[in-house]
N, C-alpha and C positions, 0 to 999 in steps of 0.2 A: 946338701948345692947342686947337682941332678936337676930337681924335682923345682928348686928356686932360680936359677941358674942357667945351667946348661941344658935342662930339655925347652924353656923360652928362648932361649937361642935359634937352637937346632929346628925347631918349628917353622919358623919365618925365614930359615934360612932355606931347609927341605921340601916347604911350603913355594917359594920364588920359583927354584930351579923345576919342580914340576911341573908349574904354572908356565914357564918359560919352552919347555919342552912339548907339553903336550897343548900350544897356542895355536896351532892349527886345528887339532881338535875342538879343541874350545871354539873357535871361530866356524866353525861347520856347524857345531852344535846350536851355536845360536842360532844361526840362519834359520835349519830348519826349524827350529824351535818358533821363530820368529813368525814365520809361514801358517803353522800349526795350530799356530793360538792367539792368531790375530793378533800381532805386532807385540806378545808380551812371554818373551823366553826366559825371563827371572820368577823365579818363586819368593816372594820375601815374607819374613812371619817372624815377629816378634818370641824369645828364644830366654828362657833362664838359664845363663853362666855360673863363673864361680860363683859363690855366697848370695846366687839366685839373683845376680844383678843379669836384667837382661840389657837384649843385644839383636838383633833384627841379622836371621842367618841368610843365606842368600843360597840357590837351591835352581838347578835349572826346569822349568815350571813342567814336569810331566805327565796333566791334568788339563783340558780346555772347564771354559767355564758353562758348559752346555745347562740350560736346568728345564724344571718339569715346566705342564699348563701351568702352574700352581705358584710357580716362579720360585722354586726349589734346587739349587745343587743336585742335577744327576747323580745318584752311585758313583764309587770310586773306580769300579773295573769297569763303569757307560762310557767313562770322562779319560781316562788312559788313553793316549794316541799313538801313533803305533812308533813313534819317532822314541817317544816318552820311553815306549814297554819294553825299548830299545837300549836305553839310555840307562833305566831302572836295572835291566837285567845285567848292563855290563857294567853299576856303578858308578857310571857317569852321567848320571844327574847330581852329583856329589862333589863335580869337581870347582866351582863355584865357591866353594864353602874351604878352599884353598886363600882366596879372601880375608875372611873371618880369620884365618890360624894368623896371616901378615899384619892383618890390625889387633891383634892382640886377643878378638872374643874365643875365639879357639885356640884348641893342640889338636895334635895330626891323634893323636891317642888319647881315649878318654872316654868316660859314659858321655854316650849321644844325649846332645838334647833335646828335650823333649816339650813338650806343652806348658805353658805357665798355669795353665788350669789344674796338672795333675799337683803339683807343690802340695796343695794344701791337703793332697790325697796319699801323701807317705806318710808312715810311717815314720821314726825316727829313727831308726837306724837306714832308712831308704832313701834318706834328706841326706845322707851323706855322701852321699855321688856326688853333691855341687860340694864340696869339699878341691874340687881340683875343675879345672877348663875341660867344659866339653870335647869332645873328638872328632873327629871324621870320621872313623872306623876307634873301634874299643872291646875289651876282650866279651863282651856278652852279643859282641856282630860276629866274631870266628868262634863262639861258638854255640850257632845257630841259629841270634839275629832274628826276626821277627815266627820264625818260627817253633820260638820255647813262649813259658808262656813270661809276666809279666812282673811274675815275684822271680822267677827264675835270671829273668833278668835284670831285677836289680840284687840281689844276691850275686849277682857275674859284679854289676857295675861296684857293688862296696870292697868285694874282696879286692878289687883291681884298685881301688883307690888307697886298701891297708896293703897292700907290697908293689905298690910302682915301683919302679927300674927301669934304667935304661935295658936289663936285658929283657924284661918283660916287654918292653915297649916294640924293642924289634923284634921282636918271638909274636905279637903281635900284625905286627906291619907286614909281616911276611905269609903272615896265614894268611891274612886279609889278602894279599894278590893271588895266593892261592883255590879263595872261596870267588872273588873275582875270575877265575877263571874259567868254575864251572859251576859259578850261579847258583850257587847254593843257600837255600832262608830266608830269601827273596820278600819271601810271603807265606802266613800263618792260610793254611788251608782253608779255601774257597772266597779265602779274601783279596783285593787290588794288593795292601799293603799288611795292617794289622788292623788288628780291633780295636777298640778307643780305652783308656783305662780309665777304671769308675773306683781302684781303689781295693784292697787287700784283699777288703771282708766278703767282695763278689767274686774273688781268684775263682 
């Protein structure tokens, strides 16, 4: 009952309320990023959702598109703008994903939506993370986020899928709020965000 009816309703209601409350923050971020990224405040990218169905995730664009002399994008840490760095530190870069929640692509809580090319690299156990809608925050995000290994993230994701409940979702949301205030686990050591997943055998 919770996963099929109550959670989807609460997801959209909460997402809409947060979007209305934080509308001034959304607007200011939009304007600042439009200036910082040559009129491109949003980052759109295909991500796999429930059952692997692809959708376009919406995030604030925290990195510019600067390239080297060979036409290749510069490393993430060299493209991360000042306003983008602040938004990542406060997790406000995730704010536009509330639109994905309202559209039904995502949930407030669930495994984070990763890149489509990772799907072929998952073990059958890791692939269970796609049995539910991806979330803005999740069990892995409040237990290390980008500071833990891919293996640990996927173990936490699968654990959530098998134990999801209203109480667990509330716990994750409250812990997420705490994490935002202390800016913990935003990136791996030495990385602007995290390294790419290359399969379990390479962990």
